Each structure stands twice: as C-alpha cells, then as structure tokens.
Predicted model as a PDB file, atoms N, CA, C, CB and O in Angstrom, pLDDT in the B-factor column:
MODEL        1                                                                  
ATOM      1  N   MET A   1      57.883   9.825 126.652  1.00 52.00           N  
ATOM      2  CA  MET A   1      58.365  10.705 125.654  1.00 52.00           C  
ATOM      3  C   MET A   1      57.717  12.021 125.694  1.00 52.00           C  
ATOM      4  CB  MET A   1      58.203  10.129 124.364  1.00 52.00           C  
ATOM      5  O   MET A   1      56.856  12.285 124.855  1.00 52.00           O  
ATOM      6  N   ALA A   2      58.042  12.836 126.561  1.00 54.00           N  
ATOM      7  CA  ALA A   2      57.490  14.161 126.538  1.00 54.00           C  
ATOM      8  C   ALA A   2      58.346  15.112 125.868  1.00 54.00           C  
ATOM      9  CB  ALA A   2      57.219  14.627 127.855  1.00 54.00           C  
ATOM     10  O   ALA A   2      59.563  15.068 126.051  1.00 54.00           O  
ATOM     11  N   THR A   3      57.763  16.051 125.033  1.00 57.00           N  
ATOM     12  CA  THR A   3      58.496  16.997 124.394  1.00 57.00           C  
ATOM     13  C   THR A   3      58.158  18.367 125.030  1.00 57.00           C  
ATOM     14  CB  THR A   3      58.234  16.940 122.915  1.00 57.00           C  
ATOM     15  O   THR A   3      57.278  18.465 125.886  1.00 57.00           O  
ATOM     16  N   SER A   4      58.846  19.373 124.612  1.00 60.00           N  
ATOM     17  CA  SER A   4      58.696  20.687 125.244  1.00 60.00           C  
ATOM     18  C   SER A   4      57.302  21.385 124.720  1.00 60.00           C  
ATOM     19  CB  SER A   4      60.024  21.616 124.880  1.00 60.00           C  
ATOM     20  O   SER A   4      56.732  22.277 125.349  1.00 60.00           O  
ATOM     21  N   SER A   5      56.883  20.893 123.587  1.00 70.00           N  
ATOM     22  CA  SER A   5      55.625  21.372 123.125  1.00 70.00           C  
ATOM     23  C   SER A   5      54.333  20.881 123.574  1.00 70.00           C  
ATOM     24  CB  SER A   5      55.616  21.233 121.898  1.00 70.00           C  
ATOM     25  O   SER A   5      53.273  21.368 123.180  1.00 70.00           O  
ATOM     26  N   SER A   6      54.420  19.887 124.423  1.00 86.00           N  
ATOM     27  CA  SER A   6      53.201  19.151 124.904  1.00 86.00           C  
ATOM     28  C   SER A   6      52.394  20.163 125.772  1.00 86.00           C  
ATOM     29  CB  SER A   6      53.602  17.795 125.773  1.00 86.00           C  
ATOM     30  O   SER A   6      51.207  20.388 125.533  1.00 86.00           O  
ATOM     31  N   PRO A   7      53.081  20.774 126.801  1.00 85.00           N  
ATOM     32  CA  PRO A   7      52.232  21.609 127.547  1.00 85.00           C  
ATOM     33  C   PRO A   7      51.557  22.862 126.756  1.00 85.00           C  
ATOM     34  CB  PRO A   7      53.044  22.090 128.690  1.00 85.00           C  
ATOM     35  O   PRO A   7      50.477  23.356 127.079  1.00 85.00           O  
ATOM     36  N   VAL A   8      52.298  23.264 125.757  1.00 85.00           N  
ATOM     37  CA  VAL A   8      51.756  24.421 124.890  1.00 85.00           C  
ATOM     38  C   VAL A   8      50.484  23.824 124.092  1.00 85.00           C  
ATOM     39  CB  VAL A   8      52.976  25.012 123.783  1.00 85.00           C  
ATOM     40  O   VAL A   8      49.452  24.466 123.894  1.00 85.00           O  
ATOM     41  N   ILE A   9      50.707  22.547 123.680  1.00 87.00           N  
ATOM     42  CA  ILE A   9      49.563  22.028 122.871  1.00 87.00           C  
ATOM     43  C   ILE A   9      48.338  21.792 123.767  1.00 87.00           C  
ATOM     44  CB  ILE A   9      49.957  20.685 122.141  1.00 87.00           C  
ATOM     45  O   ILE A   9      47.221  22.115 123.361  1.00 87.00           O  
ATOM     46  N   ARG A  10      48.520  21.233 124.986  1.00 85.00           N  
ATOM     47  CA  ARG A  10      47.479  20.966 125.965  1.00 85.00           C  
ATOM     48  C   ARG A  10      46.878  22.233 126.271  1.00 85.00           C  
ATOM     49  CB  ARG A  10      47.983  20.287 127.218  1.00 85.00           C  
ATOM     50  O   ARG A  10      45.649  22.201 126.338  1.00 85.00           O  
ATOM     51  N   ALA A  11      47.459  23.397 126.485  1.00 83.00           N  
ATOM     52  CA  ALA A  11      46.917  24.631 126.895  1.00 83.00           C  
ATOM     53  C   ALA A  11      46.044  25.206 125.726  1.00 83.00           C  
ATOM     54  CB  ALA A  11      48.059  25.600 127.314  1.00 83.00           C  
ATOM     55  O   ALA A  11      45.001  25.817 125.958  1.00 83.00           O  
ATOM     56  N   ARG A  12      46.519  24.981 124.454  1.00 83.00           N  
ATOM     57  CA  ARG A  12      45.718  25.468 123.364  1.00 83.00           C  
ATOM     58  C   ARG A  12      44.461  24.661 123.285  1.00 83.00           C  
ATOM     59  CB  ARG A  12      46.477  25.418 122.054  1.00 83.00           C  
ATOM     60  O   ARG A  12      43.373  25.214 123.122  1.00 83.00           O  
ATOM     61  N   ASN A  13      44.593  23.319 123.401  1.00 83.00           N  
ATOM     62  CA  ASN A  13      43.530  22.465 123.285  1.00 83.00           C  
ATOM     63  C   ASN A  13      42.443  22.834 124.378  1.00 83.00           C  
ATOM     64  CB  ASN A  13      44.032  21.030 123.398  1.00 83.00           C  
ATOM     65  O   ASN A  13      41.261  22.915 124.045  1.00 83.00           O  
ATOM     66  N   ALA A  14      42.824  23.044 125.612  1.00 79.00           N  
ATOM     67  CA  ALA A  14      41.973  23.513 126.627  1.00 79.00           C  
ATOM     68  C   ALA A  14      41.214  24.817 126.325  1.00 79.00           C  
ATOM     69  CB  ALA A  14      42.754  23.673 127.806  1.00 79.00           C  
ATOM     70  O   ALA A  14      40.016  24.976 126.559  1.00 79.00           O  
ATOM     71  N   LYS A  15      42.068  25.774 125.758  1.00 78.00           N  
ATOM     72  CA  LYS A  15      41.466  27.064 125.511  1.00 78.00           C  
ATOM     73  C   LYS A  15      40.390  26.954 124.525  1.00 78.00           C  
ATOM     74  CB  LYS A  15      42.462  28.048 125.057  1.00 78.00           C  
ATOM     75  O   LYS A  15      39.301  27.498 124.706  1.00 78.00           O  
ATOM     76  N   TYR A  16      40.693  26.201 123.393  1.00 80.00           N  
ATOM     77  CA  TYR A  16      39.689  26.207 122.315  1.00 80.00           C  
ATOM     78  C   TYR A  16      38.712  25.116 122.246  1.00 80.00           C  
ATOM     79  CB  TYR A  16      40.333  26.228 121.099  1.00 80.00           C  
ATOM     80  O   TYR A  16      37.941  24.998 121.294  1.00 80.00           O  
ATOM     81  N   GLN A  17      38.741  24.227 123.359  1.00 79.00           N  
ATOM     82  CA  GLN A  17      37.671  23.210 123.506  1.00 79.00           C  
ATOM     83  C   GLN A  17      36.267  23.707 123.557  1.00 79.00           C  
ATOM     84  CB  GLN A  17      37.895  22.451 124.704  1.00 79.00           C  
ATOM     85  O   GLN A  17      35.377  23.056 123.009  1.00 79.00           O  
ATOM     86  N   ALA A  18      36.000  24.878 124.214  1.00 65.00           N  
ATOM     87  CA  ALA A  18      34.712  25.394 124.315  1.00 65.00           C  
ATOM     88  C   ALA A  18      34.229  25.965 122.976  1.00 65.00           C  
ATOM     89  CB  ALA A  18      34.677  26.412 125.379  1.00 65.00           C  
ATOM     90  O   ALA A  18      33.041  26.190 122.745  1.00 65.00           O  
ATOM     91  N   ASN A  19      35.173  26.173 122.157  1.00 70.00           N  
ATOM     92  CA  ASN A  19      34.689  26.794 120.788  1.00 70.00           C  
ATOM     93  C   ASN A  19      34.053  25.758 119.913  1.00 70.00           C  
ATOM     94  CB  ASN A  19      35.902  27.445 119.960  1.00 70.00           C  
ATOM     95  O   ASN A  19      33.291  26.111 119.013  1.00 70.00           O  
ATOM     96  N   VAL A  20      34.344  24.413 120.147  1.00 70.00           N  
ATOM     97  CA  VAL A  20      33.726  23.237 119.408  1.00 70.00           C  
ATOM     98  C   VAL A  20      32.112  23.399 119.568  1.00 70.00           C  
ATOM     99  CB  VAL A  20      34.288  21.729 120.066  1.00 70.00           C  
ATOM    100  O   VAL A  20      31.341  23.268 118.618  1.00 70.00           O  
ATOM    101  N   THR A  21      31.770  23.655 120.692  1.00 69.00           N  
ATOM    102  CA  THR A  21      30.115  23.715 120.979  1.00 69.00           C  
ATOM    103  C   THR A  21      29.609  24.968 120.430  1.00 69.00           C  
ATOM    104  CB  THR A  21      29.678  23.686 122.629  1.00 69.00           C  
ATOM    105  O   THR A  21      28.397  25.057 120.232  1.00 69.00           O  
ATOM    106  N   LYS A  22      30.418  25.999 120.144  1.00 67.00           N  
ATOM    107  CA  LYS A  22      29.768  27.264 119.604  1.00 67.00           C  
ATOM    108  C   LYS A  22      29.764  27.368 118.188  1.00 67.00           C  
ATOM    109  CB  LYS A  22      30.411  28.462 120.100  1.00 67.00           C  
ATOM    110  O   LYS A  22      29.411  28.425 117.666  1.00 67.00           O  
ATOM    111  N   ARG A  23      30.175  26.230 117.395  1.00 67.00           N  
ATOM    112  CA  ARG A  23      30.240  26.481 116.016  1.00 67.00           C  
ATOM    113  C   ARG A  23      28.789  26.732 115.382  1.00 67.00           C  
ATOM    114  CB  ARG A  23      30.953  25.298 115.352  1.00 67.00           C  
ATOM    115  O   ARG A  23      27.811  26.074 115.739  1.00 67.00           O  
ATOM    116  N   GLY A  24      28.738  27.693 114.457  1.00 67.00           N  
ATOM    117  CA  GLY A  24      27.505  27.937 113.892  1.00 67.00           C  
ATOM    118  C   GLY A  24      26.676  28.689 114.568  1.00 67.00           C  
ATOM    119  O   GLY A  24      25.575  28.898 114.059  1.00 67.00           O  
ATOM    120  N   GLN A  25      26.980  29.259 115.829  1.00 66.00           N  
ATOM    121  CA  GLN A  25      25.968  30.033 116.618  1.00 66.00           C  
ATOM    122  C   GLN A  25      26.705  31.512 116.882  1.00 66.00           C  
ATOM    123  CB  GLN A  25      25.555  29.179 118.128  1.00 66.00           C  
ATOM    124  O   GLN A  25      26.513  32.169 117.905  1.00 66.00           O  
ATOM    125  N   THR A  26      27.522  31.894 115.860  1.00 65.00           N  
ATOM    126  CA  THR A  26      28.011  33.292 116.025  1.00 65.00           C  
ATOM    127  C   THR A  26      27.025  34.332 115.723  1.00 65.00           C  
ATOM    128  CB  THR A  26      29.167  33.533 115.182  1.00 65.00           C  
ATOM    129  O   THR A  26      26.124  34.110 114.914  1.00 65.00           O  
ATOM    130  N   LYS A  27      27.144  35.469 116.333  1.00 69.00           N  
ATOM    131  CA  LYS A  27      26.343  36.631 115.980  1.00 69.00           C  
ATOM    132  C   LYS A  27      26.599  37.192 114.731  1.00 69.00           C  
ATOM    133  CB  LYS A  27      26.479  37.625 116.891  1.00 69.00           C  
ATOM    134  O   LYS A  27      27.746  37.086 114.296  1.00 69.00           O  
ATOM    135  N   ILE A  28      25.732  37.784 114.053  1.00 67.00           N  
ATOM    136  CA  ILE A  28      25.946  38.500 112.931  1.00 67.00           C  
ATOM    137  C   ILE A  28      26.373  40.010 113.235  1.00 67.00           C  
ATOM    138  CB  ILE A  28      24.721  38.408 112.119  1.00 67.00           C  
ATOM    139  O   ILE A  28      25.711  40.673 114.033  1.00 67.00           O  
ATOM    140  N   SER A  29      27.397  40.499 112.642  1.00 67.00           N  
ATOM    141  CA  SER A  29      27.903  41.734 112.902  1.00 67.00           C  
ATOM    142  C   SER A  29      26.834  42.869 112.407  1.00 67.00           C  
ATOM    143  CB  SER A  29      29.297  41.837 112.212  1.00 67.00           C  
ATOM    144  O   SER A  29      26.035  42.574 111.519  1.00 67.00           O  
ATOM    145  N   ALA A  30      26.833  44.059 112.945  1.00 65.00           N  
ATOM    146  CA  ALA A  30      25.901  44.989 112.669  1.00 65.00           C  
ATOM    147  C   ALA A  30      25.983  45.323 111.114  1.00 65.00           C  
ATOM    148  CB  ALA A  30      26.115  46.194 113.580  1.00 65.00           C  
ATOM    149  O   ALA A  30      24.979  45.492 110.421  1.00 65.00           O  
ATOM    150  N   HIS A  31      27.276  45.399 110.648  1.00 64.00           N  
ATOM    151  CA  HIS A  31      27.485  45.782 109.212  1.00 64.00           C  
ATOM    152  C   HIS A  31      26.964  44.754 108.330  1.00 64.00           C  
ATOM    153  CB  HIS A  31      28.941  46.013 108.882  1.00 64.00           C  
ATOM    154  O   HIS A  31      26.273  45.105 107.374  1.00 64.00           O  
ATOM    155  N   ALA A  32      27.224  43.471 108.545  1.00 64.00           N  
ATOM    156  CA  ALA A  32      26.464  42.274 107.806  1.00 64.00           C  
ATOM    157  C   ALA A  32      25.050  42.476 107.887  1.00 64.00           C  
ATOM    158  CB  ALA A  32      26.766  40.840 108.419  1.00 64.00           C  
ATOM    159  O   ALA A  32      24.405  42.516 106.839  1.00 64.00           O  
ATOM    160  N   GLU A  33      24.454  42.615 109.053  1.00 63.00           N  
ATOM    161  CA  GLU A  33      23.040  42.668 109.123  1.00 63.00           C  
ATOM    162  C   GLU A  33      22.457  43.816 108.232  1.00 63.00           C  
ATOM    163  CB  GLU A  33      22.625  42.835 110.572  1.00 63.00           C  
ATOM    164  O   GLU A  33      21.485  43.569 107.517  1.00 63.00           O  
ATOM    165  N   LYS A  34      22.961  44.933 108.249  1.00 64.00           N  
ATOM    166  CA  LYS A  34      22.466  46.133 107.459  1.00 64.00           C  
ATOM    167  C   LYS A  34      22.582  45.715 105.906  1.00 64.00           C  
ATOM    168  CB  LYS A  34      23.401  47.541 107.811  1.00 64.00           C  
ATOM    169  O   LYS A  34      21.738  46.024 105.065  1.00 64.00           O  
ATOM    170  N   LYS A  35      23.676  45.015 105.662  1.00 63.00           N  
ATOM    171  CA  LYS A  35      23.870  44.664 104.224  1.00 63.00           C  
ATOM    172  C   LYS A  35      22.753  43.742 103.755  1.00 63.00           C  
ATOM    173  CB  LYS A  35      25.261  43.973 103.994  1.00 63.00           C  
ATOM    174  O   LYS A  35      22.189  43.821 102.663  1.00 63.00           O  
ATOM    175  N   VAL A  36      22.516  42.895 104.676  1.00 60.00           N  
ATOM    176  CA  VAL A  36      21.588  41.737 104.340  1.00 60.00           C  
ATOM    177  C   VAL A  36      20.112  42.448 104.284  1.00 60.00           C  
ATOM    178  CB  VAL A  36      21.681  40.436 105.559  1.00 60.00           C  
ATOM    179  O   VAL A  36      19.351  42.315 103.325  1.00 60.00           O  
ATOM    180  N   ALA A  37      19.883  43.055 105.201  1.00 59.00           N  
ATOM    181  CA  ALA A  37      18.521  43.844 105.297  1.00 59.00           C  
ATOM    182  C   ALA A  37      18.162  44.822 104.129  1.00 59.00           C  
ATOM    183  CB  ALA A  37      18.532  44.711 106.595  1.00 59.00           C  
ATOM    184  O   ALA A  37      16.999  44.988 103.764  1.00 59.00           O  
ATOM    185  N   LYS A  38      19.226  45.453 103.568  1.00 65.00           N  
ATOM    186  CA  LYS A  38      18.875  46.466 102.563  1.00 65.00           C  
ATOM    187  C   LYS A  38      18.975  45.732 101.283  1.00 65.00           C  
ATOM    188  CB  LYS A  38      19.807  47.757 102.592  1.00 65.00           C  
ATOM    189  O   LYS A  38      18.612  46.386 100.306  1.00 65.00           O  
ATOM    190  N   LYS A  39      19.387  44.509 101.058  1.00 66.00           N  
ATOM    191  CA  LYS A  39      19.459  44.091  99.682  1.00 66.00           C  
ATOM    192  C   LYS A  39      18.020  43.635  99.229  1.00 66.00           C  
ATOM    193  CB  LYS A  39      20.535  42.927  99.515  1.00 66.00           C  
ATOM    194  O   LYS A  39      17.440  42.804  99.929  1.00 66.00           O  
ATOM    195  N   PRO A  40      17.426  44.121  98.124  1.00 72.00           N  
ATOM    196  CA  PRO A  40      16.211  43.738  97.554  1.00 72.00           C  
ATOM    197  C   PRO A  40      16.324  42.336  96.855  1.00 72.00           C  
ATOM    198  CB  PRO A  40      15.769  44.812  96.589  1.00 72.00           C  
ATOM    199  O   PRO A  40      17.397  41.939  96.400  1.00 72.00           O  
ATOM    200  N   THR A  41      15.213  41.637  96.795  1.00 79.00           N  
ATOM    201  CA  THR A  41      15.257  40.374  96.119  1.00 79.00           C  
ATOM    202  C   THR A  41      15.169  40.561  94.613  1.00 79.00           C  
ATOM    203  CB  THR A  41      14.148  39.483  96.609  1.00 79.00           C  
ATOM    204  O   THR A  41      15.757  39.797  93.847  1.00 79.00           O  
ATOM    205  N   ALA A  42      14.456  41.548  94.210  1.00 83.00           N  
ATOM    206  CA  ALA A  42      14.447  41.890  92.693  1.00 83.00           C  
ATOM    207  C   ALA A  42      14.765  43.391  92.523  1.00 83.00           C  
ATOM    208  CB  ALA A  42      12.978  41.555  91.995  1.00 83.00           C  
ATOM    209  O   ALA A  42      14.472  44.190  93.412  1.00 83.00           O  
ATOM    210  N   SER A  43      15.343  43.756  91.418  1.00 88.00           N  
ATOM    211  CA  SER A  43      15.849  45.054  91.222  1.00 88.00           C  
ATOM    212  C   SER A  43      14.547  45.932  90.742  1.00 88.00           C  
ATOM    213  CB  SER A  43      17.103  45.026  90.127  1.00 88.00           C  
ATOM    214  O   SER A  43      13.626  45.390  90.129  1.00 88.00           O  
ATOM    215  N   PRO A  44      14.542  47.170  91.030  1.00 90.00           N  
ATOM    216  CA  PRO A  44      13.402  48.077  90.619  1.00 90.00           C  
ATOM    217  C   PRO A  44      13.184  48.006  89.117  1.00 90.00           C  
ATOM    218  CB  PRO A  44      13.684  49.576  91.034  1.00 90.00           C  
ATOM    219  O   PRO A  44      12.036  48.106  88.685  1.00 90.00           O  
ATOM    220  N   MET A  45      14.204  47.840  88.303  1.00 93.00           N  
ATOM    221  CA  MET A  45      14.060  47.728  86.865  1.00 93.00           C  
ATOM    222  C   MET A  45      13.305  46.532  86.503  1.00 93.00           C  
ATOM    223  CB  MET A  45      15.366  47.709  86.194  1.00 93.00           C  
ATOM    224  O   MET A  45      12.394  46.626  85.679  1.00 93.00           O  
ATOM    225  N   LEU A  46      13.617  45.358  87.072  1.00 94.00           N  
ATOM    226  CA  LEU A  46      12.962  44.172  86.854  1.00 94.00           C  
ATOM    227  C   LEU A  46      11.438  44.203  87.169  1.00 94.00           C  
ATOM    228  CB  LEU A  46      13.628  43.167  87.624  1.00 94.00           C  
ATOM    229  O   LEU A  46      10.582  43.704  86.438  1.00 94.00           O  
ATOM    230  N   VAL A  47      11.194  44.864  88.372  1.00 93.00           N  
ATOM    231  CA  VAL A  47       9.865  44.971  88.793  1.00 93.00           C  
ATOM    232  C   VAL A  47       8.984  45.803  87.753  1.00 93.00           C  
ATOM    233  CB  VAL A  47       9.854  45.603  90.185  1.00 93.00           C  
ATOM    234  O   VAL A  47       7.858  45.478  87.378  1.00 93.00           O  
ATOM    235  N   GLY A  48       9.695  46.929  87.354  1.00 94.00           N  
ATOM    236  CA  GLY A  48       9.039  47.853  86.356  1.00 94.00           C  
ATOM    237  C   GLY A  48       8.746  47.235  85.105  1.00 94.00           C  
ATOM    238  O   GLY A  48       7.688  47.513  84.538  1.00 94.00           O  
ATOM    239  N   CYS A  49       9.673  46.314  84.535  1.00 96.00           N  
ATOM    240  CA  CYS A  49       9.285  45.681  83.267  1.00 96.00           C  
ATOM    241  C   CYS A  49       8.194  44.592  83.419  1.00 96.00           C  
ATOM    242  CB  CYS A  49      10.516  45.069  82.622  1.00 96.00           C  
ATOM    243  O   CYS A  49       7.409  44.397  82.491  1.00 96.00           O  
ATOM    244  N   ILE A  50       8.125  43.862  84.593  1.00 95.00           N  
ATOM    245  CA  ILE A  50       7.066  42.928  84.748  1.00 95.00           C  
ATOM    246  C   ILE A  50       5.807  43.731  84.971  1.00 95.00           C  
ATOM    247  CB  ILE A  50       7.338  41.939  85.897  1.00 95.00           C  
ATOM    248  O   ILE A  50       4.748  43.283  84.532  1.00 95.00           O  
ATOM    249  N   LEU A  51       5.833  44.810  85.577  1.00 95.00           N  
ATOM    250  CA  LEU A  51       4.481  45.571  85.737  1.00 95.00           C  
ATOM    251  C   LEU A  51       4.056  46.084  84.395  1.00 95.00           C  
ATOM    252  CB  LEU A  51       4.585  46.822  86.768  1.00 95.00           C  
ATOM    253  O   LEU A  51       2.860  46.022  84.107  1.00 95.00           O  
ATOM    254  N   LEU A  52       4.985  46.622  83.483  1.00 96.00           N  
ATOM    255  CA  LEU A  52       4.674  47.191  82.228  1.00 96.00           C  
ATOM    256  C   LEU A  52       4.227  45.927  81.428  1.00 96.00           C  
ATOM    257  CB  LEU A  52       5.930  48.016  81.571  1.00 96.00           C  
ATOM    258  O   LEU A  52       3.248  46.113  80.705  1.00 96.00           O  
ATOM    259  N   MET A  53       4.657  44.930  81.427  1.00 95.00           N  
ATOM    260  CA  MET A  53       4.169  43.723  80.585  1.00 95.00           C  
ATOM    261  C   MET A  53       2.687  43.292  81.027  1.00 95.00           C  
ATOM    262  CB  MET A  53       5.216  42.418  80.788  1.00 95.00           C  
ATOM    263  O   MET A  53       1.819  43.021  80.197  1.00 95.00           O  
ATOM    264  N   LEU A  54       2.494  43.258  82.325  1.00 95.00           N  
ATOM    265  CA  LEU A  54       1.273  42.914  82.871  1.00 95.00           C  
ATOM    266  C   LEU A  54       0.105  43.902  82.540  1.00 95.00           C  
ATOM    267  CB  LEU A  54       1.459  42.791  84.296  1.00 95.00           C  
ATOM    268  O   LEU A  54      -0.954  43.543  82.027  1.00 95.00           O  
ATOM    269  N   CYS A  55       0.393  45.086  82.863  1.00 95.00           N  
ATOM    270  CA  CYS A  55      -0.580  46.187  82.724  1.00 95.00           C  
ATOM    271  C   CYS A  55      -0.856  46.363  81.169  1.00 95.00           C  
ATOM    272  CB  CYS A  55       0.001  47.576  83.409  1.00 95.00           C  
ATOM    273  O   CYS A  55      -2.004  46.516  80.752  1.00 95.00           O  
ATOM    274  N   GLY A  56       0.253  46.335  80.333  1.00 93.00           N  
ATOM    275  CA  GLY A  56       0.202  46.368  78.834  1.00 93.00           C  
ATOM    276  C   GLY A  56      -0.653  45.341  78.239  1.00 93.00           C  
ATOM    277  O   GLY A  56      -1.496  45.588  77.377  1.00 93.00           O  
ATOM    278  N   GLY A  57      -0.401  44.132  78.744  1.00 92.00           N  
ATOM    279  CA  GLY A  57      -1.120  42.919  78.345  1.00 92.00           C  
ATOM    280  C   GLY A  57      -2.656  43.133  78.619  1.00 92.00           C  
ATOM    281  O   GLY A  57      -3.521  42.911  77.772  1.00 92.00           O  
ATOM    282  N   ALA A  58      -2.906  43.597  79.921  1.00 92.00           N  
ATOM    283  CA  ALA A  58      -4.348  43.772  80.263  1.00 92.00           C  
ATOM    284  C   ALA A  58      -5.040  44.891  79.446  1.00 92.00           C  
ATOM    285  CB  ALA A  58      -4.487  44.090  81.770  1.00 92.00           C  
ATOM    286  O   ALA A  58      -6.247  44.816  79.215  1.00 92.00           O  
ATOM    287  N   ILE A  59      -4.312  45.898  79.019  1.00 91.00           N  
ATOM    288  CA  ILE A  59      -4.887  46.886  78.229  1.00 91.00           C  
ATOM    289  C   ILE A  59      -5.168  46.476  76.891  1.00 91.00           C  
ATOM    290  CB  ILE A  59      -4.103  47.987  78.205  1.00 91.00           C  
ATOM    291  O   ILE A  59      -6.267  46.734  76.400  1.00 91.00           O  
ATOM    292  N   PHE A  60      -4.242  45.832  76.216  1.00 90.00           N  
ATOM    293  CA  PHE A  60      -4.554  45.174  74.887  1.00 90.00           C  
ATOM    294  C   PHE A  60      -5.630  44.236  74.871  1.00 90.00           C  
ATOM    295  CB  PHE A  60      -3.429  44.477  74.382  1.00 90.00           C  
ATOM    296  O   PHE A  60      -6.376  44.205  73.892  1.00 90.00           O  
ATOM    297  N   GLU A  61      -5.810  43.415  75.905  1.00 90.00           N  
ATOM    298  CA  GLU A  61      -6.903  42.386  75.997  1.00 90.00           C  
ATOM    299  C   GLU A  61      -8.223  43.172  76.143  1.00 90.00           C  
ATOM    300  CB  GLU A  61      -6.680  41.354  77.263  1.00 90.00           C  
ATOM    301  O   GLU A  61      -9.222  42.796  75.529  1.00 90.00           O  
ATOM    302  N   VAL A  62      -8.246  44.237  76.931  1.00 89.00           N  
ATOM    303  CA  VAL A  62      -9.651  45.017  76.904  1.00 89.00           C  
ATOM    304  C   VAL A  62      -9.859  45.570  75.709  1.00 89.00           C  
ATOM    305  CB  VAL A  62      -9.802  46.135  77.894  1.00 89.00           C  
ATOM    306  O   VAL A  62     -10.986  45.486  75.221  1.00 89.00           O  
ATOM    307  N   LEU A  63      -8.842  46.221  75.029  1.00 88.00           N  
ATOM    308  CA  LEU A  63      -9.088  46.860  73.723  1.00 88.00           C  
ATOM    309  C   LEU A  63      -9.430  45.816  72.726  1.00 88.00           C  
ATOM    310  CB  LEU A  63      -7.876  47.669  73.243  1.00 88.00           C  
ATOM    311  O   LEU A  63     -10.199  46.154  71.827  1.00 88.00           O  
ATOM    312  N   ARG A  64      -8.951  44.521  72.745  1.00 87.00           N  
ATOM    313  CA  ARG A  64      -9.334  43.503  71.831  1.00 87.00           C  
ATOM    314  C   ARG A  64     -10.793  43.085  72.095  1.00 87.00           C  
ATOM    315  CB  ARG A  64      -8.384  42.314  71.941  1.00 87.00           C  
ATOM    316  O   ARG A  64     -11.507  42.811  71.131  1.00 87.00           O  
ATOM    317  N   LEU A  65     -11.262  43.025  73.325  1.00 88.00           N  
ATOM    318  CA  LEU A  65     -12.499  42.560  73.697  1.00 88.00           C  
ATOM    319  C   LEU A  65     -13.654  43.584  73.294  1.00 88.00           C  
ATOM    320  CB  LEU A  65     -12.464  42.284  75.176  1.00 88.00           C  
ATOM    321  O   LEU A  65     -14.663  43.234  72.681  1.00 88.00           O  
ATOM    322  N   PHE A  66     -13.403  44.832  73.690  1.00 86.00           N  
ATOM    323  CA  PHE A  66     -14.459  45.822  73.497  1.00 86.00           C  
ATOM    324  C   PHE A  66     -14.271  46.699  72.317  1.00 86.00           C  
ATOM    325  CB  PHE A  66     -14.579  46.657  74.673  1.00 86.00           C  
ATOM    326  O   PHE A  66     -15.269  47.134  71.742  1.00 86.00           O  
ATOM    327  N   GLY A  67     -12.982  47.022  71.874  1.00 78.00           N  
ATOM    328  CA  GLY A  67     -12.801  47.980  70.867  1.00 78.00           C  
ATOM    329  C   GLY A  67     -12.769  47.414  69.497  1.00 78.00           C  
ATOM    330  O   GLY A  67     -12.981  48.193  68.568  1.00 78.00           O  
ATOM    331  N   ALA A  68     -12.539  46.198  69.249  1.00 65.00           N  
ATOM    332  CA  ALA A  68     -12.394  45.574  67.883  1.00 65.00           C  
ATOM    333  C   ALA A  68     -13.779  45.188  67.542  1.00 65.00           C  
ATOM    334  CB  ALA A  68     -11.379  44.297  67.827  1.00 65.00           C  
ATOM    335  O   ALA A  68     -14.593  44.913  68.424  1.00 65.00           O  
ATOM    336  N   SER A  69     -14.082  45.160  66.213  1.00 59.00           N  
ATOM    337  CA  SER A  69     -15.267  44.512  65.676  1.00 59.00           C  
ATOM    338  C   SER A  69     -15.330  43.066  65.596  1.00 59.00           C  
ATOM    339  CB  SER A  69     -15.484  44.961  64.439  1.00 59.00           C  
ATOM    340  O   SER A  69     -14.209  42.564  65.688  1.00 59.00           O  
ATOM    341  N   THR A  70     -16.213  42.284  65.462  1.00 59.00           N  
ATOM    342  CA  THR A  70     -16.345  40.871  65.395  1.00 59.00           C  
ATOM    343  C   THR A  70     -15.780  40.401  63.914  1.00 59.00           C  
ATOM    344  CB  THR A  70     -17.927  40.460  65.655  1.00 59.00           C  
ATOM    345  O   THR A  70     -15.228  39.318  63.719  1.00 59.00           O  
ATOM    346  N   GLU A  71     -16.012  41.384  62.931  1.00 61.00           N  
ATOM    347  CA  GLU A  71     -15.708  40.923  61.598  1.00 61.00           C  
ATOM    348  C   GLU A  71     -14.321  41.556  61.181  1.00 61.00           C  
ATOM    349  CB  GLU A  71     -16.889  41.322  60.582  1.00 61.00           C  
ATOM    350  O   GLU A  71     -14.045  42.739  61.380  1.00 61.00           O  
ATOM    351  N   PRO A  72     -13.573  40.746  60.648  1.00 58.00           N  
ATOM    352  CA  PRO A  72     -12.196  41.310  60.333  1.00 58.00           C  
ATOM    353  C   PRO A  72     -12.229  42.195  59.035  1.00 58.00           C  
ATOM    354  CB  PRO A  72     -11.131  40.103  60.134  1.00 58.00           C  
ATOM    355  O   PRO A  72     -12.879  41.863  58.043  1.00 58.00           O  
ATOM    356  N   SER A  73     -11.484  43.343  59.112  1.00 58.00           N  
ATOM    357  CA  SER A  73     -11.593  44.355  58.058  1.00 58.00           C  
ATOM    358  C   SER A  73     -10.302  44.031  57.126  1.00 58.00           C  
ATOM    359  CB  SER A  73     -11.604  45.956  58.704  1.00 58.00           C  
ATOM    360  O   SER A  73      -9.165  44.012  57.595  1.00 58.00           O  
ATOM    361  N   PHE A  74     -10.605  43.766  55.692  1.00 58.00           N  
ATOM    362  CA  PHE A  74      -9.663  43.614  54.823  1.00 58.00           C  
ATOM    363  C   PHE A  74      -9.303  44.740  54.039  1.00 58.00           C  
ATOM    364  CB  PHE A  74      -9.963  42.671  54.104  1.00 58.00           C  
ATOM    365  O   PHE A  74      -8.410  44.646  53.197  1.00 58.00           O  
TER     366      PHE A  74                                                      
ENDMDL                                                                          
END                                                                             
C-alpha cells in the first residue's frame, strides 16, 4: 500500500536525520553573544545604593565609637 507521498516523506526523513544528533549544539549568533556579554548582573543604581549603605554604616559606626561620649546626655 504505497502512496505518492512516501518517497517525499522518506527523503525528508533522510535529510533531517543528521539534525537529531546536533540538537543543543548550535552556535550562538554574534548578535546574541554581544547581548549576553554586555548585560550586567546588577544595575549601577543598585551597586551605588549598596555602597552608600555600607560606607554610611561604617562612618556612623566609627563616629559612634570615637565621637560619642560614654555617658548619655539628657
């Protein structure tokens, strides 16, 4: 029971059979590689806020240790 589409299907199967072993091994295009390489993990605004909090906390701690008297003033 051969149909007219059988040779076409067999030709397509033979053509794309090699593609089965290449799955997941495609190369990244140059545009996608640039896009991935340029994207930072944290925004500059976030890094600035974290640095401000850390440096500000350190300054306040130093002022608390050396600048304040041991007796509370009322």
